[in-house]
Jmol script that loads the backbone (N, CA, C; Angstrom):
load data "model"
ATOM      1  N   MET A   1       0.727  -1.114  -0.211  1.00  0.00           N
ATOM      2  CA  MET A   1       0.030  -0.099  -0.289  1.00  0.00           C
ATOM      3  C   MET A   1       0.897   1.682  -0.212  1.00  0.00           C
ATOM      4  N   LYS A   2       1.444   1.470  -1.170  1.00  0.00           N
ATOM      5  CA  LYS A   2       2.701   2.621  -0.896  1.00  0.00           C
ATOM      6  C   LYS A   2       2.325   2.910  -2.493  1.00  0.00           C
ATOM      7  N   ALA A   3       2.887   4.549  -2.482  1.00  0.00           N
ATOM      8  CA  ALA A   3       2.895   5.171  -4.130  1.00  0.00           C
ATOM      9  C   ALA A   3       4.156   5.959  -4.185  1.00  0.00           C
ATOM     10  N   GLU A   4       4.771   6.222  -4.972  1.00  0.00           N
ATOM     11  CA  GLU A   4       5.827   7.245  -5.261  1.00  0.00           C
ATOM     12  C   GLU A   4       6.017   7.854  -6.128  1.00  0.00           C
ATOM     13  N   LEU A   5       6.665   9.025  -6.305  1.00  0.00           N
ATOM     14  CA  LEU A   5       6.552  10.163  -7.067  1.00  0.00           C
ATOM     15  C   LEU A   5       8.146  10.434  -7.234  1.00  0.00           C
ATOM     16  N   LYS A   6       8.552  10.363  -8.605  1.00  0.00           N
ATOM     17  CA  LYS A   6       9.812  10.635  -8.848  1.00  0.00           C
ATOM     18  C   LYS A   6       9.958  11.903  -9.815  1.00  0.00           C
ATOM     19  N   ASN A   7      11.305  12.070  -9.100  1.00  0.00           N
ATOM     20  CA  ASN A   7      11.775  13.839 -10.254  1.00  0.00           C
ATOM     21  C   ASN A   7      10.718  14.678 -10.113  1.00  0.00           C
ATOM     22  N   TYR A   8      10.237  15.033  -8.802  1.00  0.00           N
ATOM     23  CA  TYR A   8       9.441  15.908  -8.693  1.00  0.00           C
ATOM     24  C   TYR A   8      10.095  17.151  -8.775  1.00  0.00           C
ATOM     25  N   ARG A   9       9.934  18.340  -9.449  1.00  0.00           N
ATOM     26  CA  ARG A   9      10.744  19.420  -9.814  1.00  0.00           C
ATOM     27  C   ARG A   9      10.284  20.590  -8.556  1.00  0.00           C
ATOM     28  N   GLN A  10      10.792  20.629  -7.851  1.00  0.00           N
ATOM     29  CA  GLN A  10      10.862  20.961  -6.328  1.00  0.00           C
ATOM     30  C   GLN A  10      11.850  20.730  -5.626  1.00  0.00           C
ATOM     31  N   SER A  11      12.393  21.620  -4.297  1.00  0.00           N
ATOM     32  CA  SER A  11      13.766  20.947  -3.858  1.00  0.00           C
ATOM     33  C   SER A  11      12.901  20.346  -2.281  1.00  0.00           C
ATOM     34  N   PRO A  12      13.669  19.301  -2.067  1.00  0.00           N
ATOM     35  CA  PRO A  12      13.182  18.438  -1.091  1.00  0.00           C
ATOM     36  C   PRO A  12      13.214  19.470   0.278  1.00  0.00           C
ATOM     37  N   ARG A  13      13.658  20.049   0.396  1.00  0.00           N
ATOM     38  CA  ARG A  13      13.718  21.018   1.587  1.00  0.00           C
ATOM     39  C   ARG A  13      12.373  21.600   1.698  1.00  0.00           C
ATOM     40  N   LYS A  14      11.147  21.967   0.487  1.00  0.00           N
ATOM     41  CA  LYS A  14      10.397  22.867   0.600  1.00  0.00           C
ATOM     42  C   LYS A  14       9.635  21.839   0.923  1.00  0.00           C
ATOM     43  N   VAL A  15       9.397  20.690   0.238  1.00  0.00           N
ATOM     44  CA  VAL A  15       8.792  19.394   0.073  1.00  0.00           C
ATOM     45  C   VAL A  15       8.666  19.039   1.907  1.00  0.00           C
ATOM     46  N   ARG A  16       9.583  19.018   2.440  1.00  0.00           N
ATOM     47  CA  ARG A  16       9.592  18.003   3.390  1.00  0.00           C
ATOM     48  C   ARG A  16       8.829  19.008   4.800  1.00  0.00           C
ATOM     49  N   LEU A  17       8.377  20.109   4.571  1.00  0.00           N
ATOM     50  CA  LEU A  17       7.768  20.967   5.182  1.00  0.00           C
ATOM     51  C   LEU A  17       6.252  20.575   5.223  1.00  0.00           C
ATOM     52  N   VAL A  18       5.754  20.071   3.963  1.00  0.00           N
ATOM     53  CA  VAL A  18       4.543  19.604   3.636  1.00  0.00           C
ATOM     54  C   VAL A  18       4.757  18.056   4.260  1.00  0.00           C
ATOM     55  N   ALA A  19       5.414  17.623   4.019  1.00  0.00           N
ATOM     56  CA  ALA A  19       5.262  15.908   4.704  1.00  0.00           C
ATOM     57  C   ALA A  19       5.375  16.052   5.828  1.00  0.00           C
ATOM     58  N   ASP A  20       5.983  16.946   6.675  1.00  0.00           N
ATOM     59  CA  ASP A  20       5.972  16.834   7.841  1.00  0.00           C
ATOM     60  C   ASP A  20       4.521  16.873   8.528  1.00  0.00           C
ATOM     61  N   THR A  21       3.434  17.577   8.011  1.00  0.00           N
ATOM     62  CA  THR A  21       2.406  18.076   8.688  1.00  0.00           C
ATOM     63  C   THR A  21       1.348  16.837   8.337  1.00  0.00           C
ATOM     64  N   ILE A  22       1.603  16.006   7.515  1.00  0.00           N
ATOM     65  CA  ILE A  22       0.791  15.017   7.604  1.00  0.00           C
ATOM     66  C   ILE A  22       1.252  13.643   7.936  1.00  0.00           C
ATOM     67  N   ARG A  23       2.516  13.553   8.520  1.00  0.00           N
ATOM     68  CA  ARG A  23       3.151  12.344   8.923  1.00  0.00           C
ATOM     69  C   ARG A  23       2.804  11.554   9.789  1.00  0.00           C
ATOM     70  N   GLY A  24       1.995  10.376  10.100  1.00  0.00           N
ATOM     71  CA  GLY A  24       1.345   9.769  11.071  1.00  0.00           C
ATOM     72  C   GLY A  24       0.023   9.963  10.999  1.00  0.00           C
ATOM     73  N   LYS A  25      -0.737  10.899  10.409  1.00  0.00           N
ATOM     74  CA  LYS A  25      -1.993  11.095  10.498  1.00  0.00           C
ATOM     75  C   LYS A  25      -3.205  10.113   9.583  1.00  0.00           C
ATOM     76  N   LYS A  26      -4.215   9.887  10.005  1.00  0.00           N
ATOM     77  CA  LYS A  26      -5.054   9.418   9.143  1.00  0.00           C
ATOM     78  C   LYS A  26      -5.107   9.755   8.016  1.00  0.00           C
ATOM     79  N   SER A  27      -5.552   8.662   6.904  1.00  0.00           N
ATOM     80  CA  SER A  27      -5.811   9.121   5.277  1.00  0.00           C
ATOM     81  C   SER A  27      -6.672  10.451   5.263  1.00  0.00           C
ATOM     82  N   GLU A  28      -7.892  10.154   5.424  1.00  0.00           N
ATOM     83  CA  GLU A  28      -8.678  11.620   5.332  1.00  0.00           C
ATOM     84  C   GLU A  28      -8.292  12.528   6.184  1.00  0.00           C
ATOM     85  N   ALA A  29      -7.874  12.590   7.421  1.00  0.00           N
ATOM     86  CA  ALA A  29      -7.413  13.784   7.595  1.00  0.00           C
ATOM     87  C   ALA A  29      -6.234  14.337   7.033  1.00  0.00           C
ATOM     88  N   ALA A  30      -5.657  13.765   6.421  1.00  0.00           N
ATOM     89  CA  ALA A  30      -4.046  14.091   5.490  1.00  0.00           C
ATOM     90  C   ALA A  30      -4.878  14.842   4.364  1.00  0.00           C
ATOM     91  N   LEU A  31      -5.497  14.382   3.898  1.00  0.00           N
ATOM     92  CA  LEU A  31      -6.324  14.740   2.834  1.00  0.00           C
ATOM     93  C   LEU A  31      -7.130  16.282   2.971  1.00  0.00           C
ATOM     94  N   ASN A  32      -7.664  16.330   3.950  1.00  0.00           N
ATOM     95  CA  ASN A  32      -8.092  17.841   4.532  1.00  0.00           C
ATOM     96  C   ASN A  32      -7.148  18.447   4.686  1.00  0.00           C
ATOM     97  N   ILE A  33      -5.988  18.175   5.486  1.00  0.00           N
ATOM     98  CA  ILE A  33      -5.014  19.162   5.592  1.00  0.00           C
ATOM     99  C   ILE A  33      -3.847  19.422   4.173  1.00  0.00           C
ATOM    100  N   LEU A  34      -3.815  18.737   3.371  1.00  0.00           N
ATOM    101  CA  LEU A  34      -3.401  18.771   2.161  1.00  0.00           C
ATOM    102  C   LEU A  34      -4.153  19.767   1.409  1.00  0.00           C
ATOM    103  N   THR A  35      -5.420  19.730   1.218  1.00  0.00           N
ATOM    104  CA  THR A  35      -6.452  20.482   0.658  1.00  0.00           C
ATOM    105  C   THR A  35      -6.256  22.031   1.163  1.00  0.00           C
ATOM    106  N   LEU A  36      -6.137  22.125   2.525  1.00  0.00           N
ATOM    107  CA  LEU A  36      -5.982  23.632   2.846  1.00  0.00           C
ATOM    108  C   LEU A  36      -4.724  23.986   2.888  1.00  0.00           C
ATOM    109  N   THR A  37      -3.504  23.550   2.536  1.00  0.00           N
ATOM    110  CA  THR A  37      -2.506  24.027   2.812  1.00  0.00           C
ATOM    111  C   THR A  37      -1.946  25.010   1.362  1.00  0.00           C
ATOM    112  N   PRO A  38      -1.412  26.223   1.782  1.00  0.00           N
ATOM    113  CA  PRO A  38      -1.002  26.945   0.352  1.00  0.00           C
ATOM    114  C   PRO A  38       0.628  26.997  -0.023  1.00  0.00           C
ATOM    115  N   LYS A  39       0.527  25.460  -0.057  1.00  0.00           N
ATOM    116  CA  LYS A  39       2.230  25.127  -0.466  1.00  0.00           C
ATOM    117  C   LYS A  39       2.072  24.498  -2.109  1.00  0.00           C
ATOM    118  N   LYS A  40       2.957  24.915  -2.851  1.00  0.00           N
ATOM    119  CA  LYS A  40       2.937  23.907  -4.236  1.00  0.00           C
ATOM    120  C   LYS A  40       2.863  22.621  -4.139  1.00  0.00           C
ATOM    121  N   ALA A  41       4.010  22.272  -3.080  1.00  0.00           N
ATOM    122  CA  ALA A  41       3.881  20.662  -3.009  1.00  0.00           C
ATOM    123  C   ALA A  41       3.083  20.014  -2.504  1.00  0.00           C
ATOM    124  N   SER A  42       1.888  20.739  -1.750  1.00  0.00           N
ATOM    125  CA  SER A  42       0.652  20.015  -1.373  1.00  0.00           C
ATOM    126  C   SER A  42      -0.456  19.550  -2.325  1.00  0.00           C
ATOM    127  N   LEU A  43      -0.435  20.018  -3.620  1.00  0.00           N
ATOM    128  CA  LEU A  43      -1.229  19.717  -4.592  1.00  0.00           C
ATOM    129  C   LEU A  43      -0.515  18.368  -5.098  1.00  0.00           C
ATOM    130  N   ALA A  44       0.927  18.252  -5.385  1.00  0.00           N
ATOM    131  CA  ALA A  44       1.661  17.121  -6.075  1.00  0.00           C
ATOM    132  C   ALA A  44       1.358  15.876  -4.935  1.00  0.00           C
ATOM    133  N   MET A  45       1.584  16.198  -3.338  1.00  0.00           N
ATOM    134  CA  MET A  45       1.534  15.248  -2.360  1.00  0.00           C
ATOM    135  C   MET A  45      -0.072  14.738  -2.339  1.00  0.00           C
ATOM    136  N   ARG A  46      -0.931  15.592  -2.439  1.00  0.00           N
ATOM    137  CA  ARG A  46      -2.227  15.150  -2.279  1.00  0.00           C
ATOM    138  C   ARG A  46      -2.711  14.063  -3.465  1.00  0.00           C
ATOM    139  N   LYS A  47      -2.337  14.114  -4.770  1.00  0.00           N
ATOM    140  CA  LYS A  47      -2.736  13.195  -6.079  1.00  0.00           C
ATOM    141  C   LYS A  47      -1.772  12.005  -5.380  1.00  0.00           C
ATOM    142  N   LEU A  48      -0.606  12.138  -4.854  1.00  0.00           N
ATOM    143  CA  LEU A  48       0.026  11.017  -4.577  1.00  0.00           C
ATOM    144  C   LEU A  48      -0.660  10.275  -3.179  1.00  0.00           C
ATOM    145  N   LEU A  49      -1.202  10.601  -2.652  1.00  0.00           N
ATOM    146  CA  LEU A  49      -1.689  10.247  -1.519  1.00  0.00           C
ATOM    147  C   LEU A  49      -3.083   9.557  -1.880  1.00  0.00           C
ATOM    148  N   VAL A  50      -3.670  10.177  -2.961  1.00  0.00           N
ATOM    149  CA  VAL A  50      -5.104   9.594  -3.238  1.00  0.00           C
ATOM    150  C   VAL A  50      -4.710   8.422  -4.053  1.00  0.00           C
ATOM    151  N   SER A  51      -3.596   8.478  -4.815  1.00  0.00           N
ATOM    152  CA  SER A  51      -3.085   7.061  -5.655  1.00  0.00           C
ATOM    153  C   SER A  51      -2.295   6.072  -4.564  1.00  0.00           C
ATOM    154  N   ALA A  52      -1.993   6.384  -3.298  1.00  0.00           N
ATOM    155  CA  ALA A  52      -2.126   5.305  -2.403  1.00  0.00           C
ATOM    156  C   ALA A  52      -3.107   4.694  -1.863  1.00  0.00           C
ATOM    157  N   ILE A  53      -4.509   5.747  -1.571  1.00  0.00           N
ATOM    158  CA  ILE A  53      -5.185   5.187  -0.987  1.00  0.00           C
ATOM    159  C   ILE A  53      -5.593   4.248  -2.176  1.00  0.00           C
ATOM    160  N   ALA A  54      -6.121   4.709  -3.420  1.00  0.00           N
ATOM    161  CA  ALA A  54      -6.353   3.357  -4.474  1.00  0.00           C
ATOM    162  C   ALA A  54      -5.788   2.509  -4.712  1.00  0.00           C
ATOM    163  N   ASN A  55      -4.323   2.464  -4.495  1.00  0.00           N
ATOM    164  CA  ASN A  55      -3.716   1.347  -4.464  1.00  0.00           C
ATOM    165  C   ASN A  55      -4.061  -0.107  -3.913  1.00  0.00           C
ATOM    166  N   ALA A  56      -4.210   0.801  -2.254  1.00  0.00           N
ATOM    167  CA  ALA A  56      -4.966  -0.199  -1.053  1.00  0.00           C
ATOM    168  C   ALA A  56      -5.843  -0.753  -1.047  1.00  0.00           C
ATOM    169  N   ASP A  57      -6.807   0.346  -2.104  1.00  0.00           N
ATOM    170  CA  ASP A  57      -8.453  -0.400  -2.141  1.00  0.00           C
ATOM    171  C   ASP A  57      -8.473  -1.397  -3.194  1.00  0.00           C
ATOM    172  N   HIS A  58      -7.486  -0.921  -4.304  1.00  0.00           N
ATOM    173  CA  HIS A  58      -7.837  -2.187  -5.527  1.00  0.00           C
ATOM    174  C   HIS A  58      -6.950  -3.454  -4.921  1.00  0.00           C
ATOM    175  N   ASN A  59      -5.714  -3.311  -4.390  1.00  0.00           N
ATOM    176  CA  ASN A  59      -4.901  -4.420  -3.910  1.00  0.00           C
ATOM    177  C   ASN A  59      -5.024  -5.015  -3.036  1.00  0.00           C
ATOM    178  N   SER A  60      -5.659  -4.514  -1.864  1.00  0.00           N
ATOM    179  CA  SER A  60      -5.875  -5.037  -0.866  1.00  0.00           C
ATOM    180  C   SER A  60      -7.465  -4.976   0.084  1.00  0.00           C
ATOM    181  N   ASN A  61      -8.303  -4.536  -0.385  1.00  0.00           N
ATOM    182  CA  ASN A  61      -9.593  -4.227  -0.407  1.00  0.00           C
ATOM    183  C   ASN A  61      -9.689  -3.675   0.914  1.00  0.00           C
ATOM    184  N   VAL A  62      -9.057  -2.521   0.965  1.00  0.00           N
ATOM    185  CA  VAL A  62      -9.230  -1.751   2.211  1.00  0.00           C
ATOM    186  C   VAL A  62      -9.797  -0.341   2.352  1.00  0.00           C
ATOM    187  N   LYS A  63     -10.488   0.104   2.991  1.00  0.00           N
ATOM    188  CA  LYS A  63     -11.200   1.169   2.781  1.00  0.00           C
ATOM    189  C   LYS A  63     -10.682   2.419   3.166  1.00  0.00           C
ATOM    190  N   ALA A  64     -10.412   3.605   2.794  1.00  0.00           N
ATOM    191  CA  ALA A  64      -9.370   5.020   2.872  1.00  0.00           C
ATOM    192  C   ALA A  64      -9.930   5.323   4.466  1.00  0.00           C
ATOM    193  N   GLU A  65     -10.935   5.275   5.064  1.00  0.00           N
ATOM    194  CA  GLU A  65     -11.275   5.571   6.727  1.00  0.00           C
ATOM    195  C   GLU A  65     -10.477   4.509   7.394  1.00  0.00           C
ATOM    196  N   ASP A  66      -9.697   3.421   7.041  1.00  0.00           N
ATOM    197  CA  ASP A  66      -9.045   2.594   7.835  1.00  0.00           C
ATOM    198  C   ASP A  66      -7.512   2.603   7.610  1.00  0.00           C
ATOM    199  N   LEU A  67      -7.234   3.561   6.977  1.00  0.00           N
ATOM    200  CA  LEU A  67      -5.713   3.561   6.830  1.00  0.00           C
ATOM    201  C   LEU A  67      -5.002   4.642   7.325  1.00  0.00           C
ATOM    202  N   PHE A  68      -3.917   4.830   7.897  1.00  0.00           N
ATOM    203  CA  PHE A  68      -3.294   6.214   8.370  1.00  0.00           C
ATOM    204  C   PHE A  68      -1.926   5.892   7.403  1.00  0.00           C
ATOM    205  N   ILE A  69      -0.767   7.025   7.568  1.00  0.00           N
ATOM    206  CA  ILE A  69       0.196   7.173   7.020  1.00  0.00           C
ATOM    207  C   ILE A  69       1.389   6.729   7.638  1.00  0.00           C
ATOM    208  N   LYS A  70       2.039   5.724   7.506  1.00  0.00           N
ATOM    209  CA  LYS A  70       2.796   4.924   8.514  1.00  0.00           C
ATOM    210  C   LYS A  70       4.094   5.465   8.076  1.00  0.00           C
ATOM    211  N   GLU A  71       4.441   6.024   6.894  1.00  0.00           N
ATOM    212  CA  GLU A  71       5.824   6.405   6.363  1.00  0.00           C
ATOM    213  C   GLU A  71       5.642   7.330   5.448  1.00  0.00           C
ATOM    214  N   ILE A  72       6.716   8.371   5.251  1.00  0.00           N
ATOM    215  CA  ILE A  72       6.655   9.422   4.264  1.00  0.00           C
ATOM    216  C   ILE A  72       8.087   9.805   4.210  1.00  0.00           C
ATOM    217  N   THR A  73       8.458   9.489   3.062  1.00  0.00           N
ATOM    218  CA  THR A  73      10.166   9.777   2.984  1.00  0.00           C
ATOM    219  C   THR A  73      10.116  11.084   1.750  1.00  0.00           C
ATOM    220  N   VAL A  74      10.947  12.010   1.936  1.00  0.00           N
ATOM    221  CA  VAL A  74      11.480  13.066   0.554  1.00  0.00           C
ATOM    222  C   VAL A  74      12.705  12.922   0.500  1.00  0.00           C
ATOM    223  N   ASN A  75      13.307  12.364  -0.484  1.00  0.00           N
ATOM    224  CA  ASN A  75      14.901  12.241  -0.753  1.00  0.00           C
ATOM    225  C   ASN A  75      15.112  13.019  -2.333  1.00  0.00           C
ATOM    226  N   ASP A  76      16.544  13.523  -2.059  1.00  0.00           N
ATOM    227  CA  ASP A  76      17.062  14.080  -3.337  1.00  0.00           C
ATOM    228  C   ASP A  76      16.774  13.483  -4.411  1.00  0.00           C
ATOM    229  N   GLY A  77      16.597  14.237  -5.766  1.00  0.00           N
ATOM    230  CA  GLY A  77      16.322  13.327  -6.881  1.00  0.00           C
ATOM    231  C   GLY A  77      17.523  13.961  -7.801  1.00  0.00           C
ATOM    232  N   PRO A  78      17.832  13.798  -8.964  1.00  0.00           N
ATOM    233  CA  PRO A  78      18.679  14.442  -9.662  1.00  0.00           C
ATOM    234  C   PRO A  78      18.734  16.030  -9.705  1.00  0.00           C
ATOM    235  N   ILE A  79      20.071  16.569 -10.051  1.00  0.00           N
ATOM    236  CA  ILE A  79      19.824  17.997  -9.753  1.00  0.00           C
ATOM    237  C   ILE A  79      20.270  18.558 -11.238  1.00  0.00           C
ATOM    238  N   LEU A  80      19.453  19.483 -11.977  1.00  0.00           N
ATOM    239  CA  LEU A  80      19.598  20.177 -13.339  1.00  0.00           C
ATOM    240  C   LEU A  80      20.213  21.269 -13.284  1.00  0.00           C
ATOM    241  N   LYS A  81      21.526  21.150 -13.678  1.00  0.00           N
ATOM    242  CA  LYS A  81      22.486  22.364 -13.650  1.00  0.00           C
ATOM    243  C   LYS A  81      22.611  22.836 -14.933  1.00  0.00           C
ATOM    244  N   ARG A  82      22.552  24.434 -14.326  1.00  0.00           N
ATOM    245  CA  ARG A  82      22.352  25.419 -15.393  1.00  0.00           C
ATOM    246  C   ARG A  82      23.265  26.423 -15.114  1.00  0.00           C
ATOM    247  N   SER A  83      23.340  27.373 -16.137  1.00  0.00           N
ATOM    248  CA  SER A  83      24.333  28.632 -15.909  1.00  0.00           C
ATOM    249  C   SER A  83      23.710  29.877 -16.382  1.00  0.00           C
ATOM    250  N   ARG A  84      24.245  30.761 -15.666  1.00  0.00           N
ATOM    251  CA  ARG A  84      23.989  32.519 -16.017  1.00  0.00           C
ATOM    252  C   ARG A  84      24.800  33.049 -16.651  1.00  0.00           C
ATOM    253  N   ALA A  85      24.737  33.791 -17.361  1.00  0.00           N
ATOM    254  CA  ALA A  85      25.996  34.511 -17.825  1.00  0.00           C
ATOM    255  C   ALA A  85      26.159  35.842 -16.762  1.00  0.00           C
ATOM    256  N   ARG A  86      27.062  35.751 -16.497  1.00  0.00           N
ATOM    257  CA  ARG A  86      27.575  37.041 -15.830  1.00  0.00           C
ATOM    258  C   ARG A  86      28.692  38.145 -16.248  1.00  0.00           C
ATOM    259  N   ALA A  87      29.012  38.784 -15.757  1.00  0.00           N
ATOM    260  CA  ALA A  87      29.726  39.807 -16.090  1.00  0.00           C
ATOM    261  C   ALA A  87      31.405  39.358 -16.424  1.00  0.00           C
ATOM    262  N   ARG A  88      31.794  40.107 -17.565  1.00  0.00           N
ATOM    263  CA  ARG A  88      33.227  39.865 -17.936  1.00  0.00           C
ATOM    264  C   ARG A  88      33.361  38.370 -18.376  1.00  0.00           C
ATOM    265  N   GLY A  89      32.600  38.108 -19.288  1.00  0.00           N
ATOM    266  CA  GLY A  89      32.211  36.319 -19.703  1.00  0.00           C
ATOM    267  C   GLY A  89      32.246  35.406 -18.649  1.00  0.00           C
ATOM    268  N   ARG A  90      32.105  35.414 -17.458  1.00  0.00           N
ATOM    269  CA  ARG A  90      31.826  34.361 -16.596  1.00  0.00           C
ATOM    270  C   ARG A  90      30.526  33.846 -16.853  1.00  0.00           C
ATOM    271  N   ALA A  91      30.334  32.845 -15.986  1.00  0.00           N
ATOM    272  CA  ALA A  91      29.358  31.780 -15.429  1.00  0.00           C
ATOM    273  C   ALA A  91      28.858  31.493 -14.515  1.00  0.00           C
ATOM    274  N   PHE A  92      27.486  31.737 -14.109  1.00  0.00           N
ATOM    275  CA  PHE A  92      27.217  31.853 -12.904  1.00  0.00           C
ATOM    276  C   PHE A  92      26.562  30.182 -12.622  1.00  0.00           C
ATOM    277  N   PRO A  93      26.677  29.261 -11.851  1.00  0.00           N
ATOM    278  CA  PRO A  93      25.956  28.395 -11.744  1.00  0.00           C
ATOM    279  C   PRO A  93      24.253  28.193 -11.148  1.00  0.00           C
ATOM    280  N   ILE A  94      23.335  27.471 -11.510  1.00  0.00           N
ATOM    281  CA  ILE A  94      22.100  27.555 -11.070  1.00  0.00           C
ATOM    282  C   ILE A  94      21.778  26.214 -11.323  1.00  0.00           C
ATOM    283  N   HIS A  95      21.418  25.954  -9.709  1.00  0.00           N
ATOM    284  CA  HIS A  95      20.986  24.372  -9.399  1.00  0.00           C
ATOM    285  C   HIS A  95      19.763  23.888  -9.465  1.00  0.00           C
ATOM    286  N   LYS A  96      18.642  23.518 -10.389  1.00  0.00           N
ATOM    287  CA  LYS A  96      17.505  23.225 -10.070  1.00  0.00           C
ATOM    288  C   LYS A  96      17.264  22.033  -9.293  1.00  0.00           C
ATOM    289  N   HIS A  97      16.835  22.017  -8.360  1.00  0.00           N
ATOM    290  CA  HIS A  97      16.708  20.714  -7.516  1.00  0.00           C
ATOM    291  C   HIS A  97      15.412  19.804  -7.961  1.00  0.00           C
ATOM    292  N   THR A  98      15.470  18.675  -7.659  1.00  0.00           N
ATOM    293  CA  THR A  98      14.100  17.818  -7.853  1.00  0.00           C
ATOM    294  C   THR A  98      14.108  16.832  -6.287  1.00  0.00           C
ATOM    295  N   CYS A  99      13.152  16.103  -6.549  1.00  0.00           N
ATOM    296  CA  CYS A  99      13.087  15.276  -5.391  1.00  0.00           C
ATOM    297  C   CYS A  99      12.387  14.108  -5.561  1.00  0.00           C
ATOM    298  N   HIS A 100      12.336  13.006  -4.664  1.00  0.00           N
ATOM    299  CA  HIS A 100      11.678  11.307  -4.901  1.00  0.00           C
ATOM    300  C   HIS A 100      10.947  11.822  -3.574  1.00  0.00           C
ATOM    301  N   ILE A 101       9.287  11.262  -3.905  1.00  0.00           N
ATOM    302  CA  ILE A 101       8.373  11.463  -2.593  1.00  0.00           C
ATOM    303  C   ILE A 101       8.005  10.092  -2.698  1.00  0.00           C
ATOM    304  N   ASN A 102       8.055   8.918  -1.477  1.00  0.00           N
ATOM    305  CA  ASN A 102       7.604   7.719  -0.885  1.00  0.00           C
ATOM    306  C   ASN A 102       6.390   8.151  -0.073  1.00  0.00           C
ATOM    307  N   ILE A 103       5.278   7.517  -0.071  1.00  0.00           N
ATOM    308  CA  ILE A 103       4.161   7.496   0.558  1.00  0.00           C
ATOM    309  C   ILE A 103       3.783   5.843   0.986  1.00  0.00           C
ATOM    310  N   VAL A 104       3.971   5.695   2.415  1.00  0.00           N
ATOM    311  CA  VAL A 104       3.713   3.857   2.834  1.00  0.00           C
ATOM    312  C   VAL A 104       2.557   4.154   3.767  1.00  0.00           C
ATOM    313  N   LEU A 105       1.383   3.372   3.323  1.00  0.00           N
ATOM    314  CA  LEU A 105      -0.004   3.372   4.167  1.00  0.00           C
ATOM    315  C   LEU A 105      -0.046   2.124   4.901  1.00  0.00           C
ATOM    316  N   ASP A 106      -0.816   2.423   6.251  1.00  0.00           N
ATOM    317  CA  ASP A 106      -1.267   1.063   6.694  1.00  0.00           C
ATOM    318  C   ASP A 106      -2.527   0.719   7.618  1.00  0.00           C
ATOM    319  N   ASN A 107      -2.625  -0.147   7.768  1.00  0.00           N
ATOM    320  CA  ASN A 107      -4.067  -0.246   8.212  1.00  0.00           C
ATOM    321  C   ASN A 107      -3.901  -0.095   9.708  1.00  0.00           C
ATOM    322  N   LEU A 108      -4.961   0.843   9.965  1.00  0.00           N
ATOM    323  CA  LEU A 108      -5.118   1.257  11.451  1.00  0.00           C
ATOM    324  C   LEU A 108      -5.062   0.003  12.628  1.00  0.00           C
ATOM    325  N   ASN A 109      -5.991  -1.228  12.260  1.00  0.00           N
ATOM    326  CA  ASN A 109      -5.983  -2.280  12.744  1.00  0.00           C
ATOM    327  C   ASN A 109      -4.370  -2.539  13.337  1.00  0.00           C
ATOM    328  N   ASN A 110      -3.518  -2.717  12.411  1.00  0.00           N
ATOM    329  CA  ASN A 110      -2.262  -3.477  12.595  1.00  0.00           C
ATOM    330  C   ASN A 110      -1.457  -2.320  13.674  1.00  0.00           C
ATOM    331  N   LYS A 111      -1.981  -0.820  13.658  1.00  0.00           N
ATOM    332  CA  LYS A 111      -1.077   0.086  14.658  1.00  0.00           C
ATOM    333  C   LYS A 111      -2.197  -0.295  15.836  1.00  0.00           C
ATOM    334  N   ILE A 112      -2.825  -0.634  16.303  1.00  0.00           N
ATOM    335  CA  ILE A 112      -3.648  -0.912  17.351  1.00  0.00           C
ATOM    336  C   ILE A 112      -3.100  -2.063  17.965  1.00  0.00           C
ATOM    337  N   LYS A 113      -2.912  -3.169  17.388  1.00  0.00           N
ATOM    338  CA  LYS A 113      -2.367  -4.205  17.744  1.00  0.00           C
ATOM    339  C   LYS A 113      -0.958  -4.016  18.390  1.00  0.00           C
ATOM    340  N   LYS A 114      -0.243  -3.309  17.940  1.00  0.00           N
ATOM    341  CA  LYS A 114       1.398  -3.272  18.105  1.00  0.00           C
ATOM    342  C   LYS A 114       1.395  -2.406  19.490  1.00  0.00           C
TER     343      LYS A 114
END
end "model"
wireframe off; spacefill off
backbone 0.3
color backbone group
């Protein structure tokens, strides 16, 4: 019951701010939080969470209200290296960061048993 988004075109530092707000929450509460969060990463994170819920429903027949976010990680992706022209023929490096986002969902019954 997981989903992953690779090469998302935003720096991992900014995406981790959104990931920290939903870590450990129930899936429905996390969807509500992401809907109201005014960050660019919240839209992609919400789509990824909906995908993980759909995976759980299709593969394991688990309903959305029985799920919680067990693990969410935001890792560095490849860096796109560009350059900008500066004075006297020099080049100034510009790094465009990307990240990989992984969401793992689990059943609430498993959390209560442990």
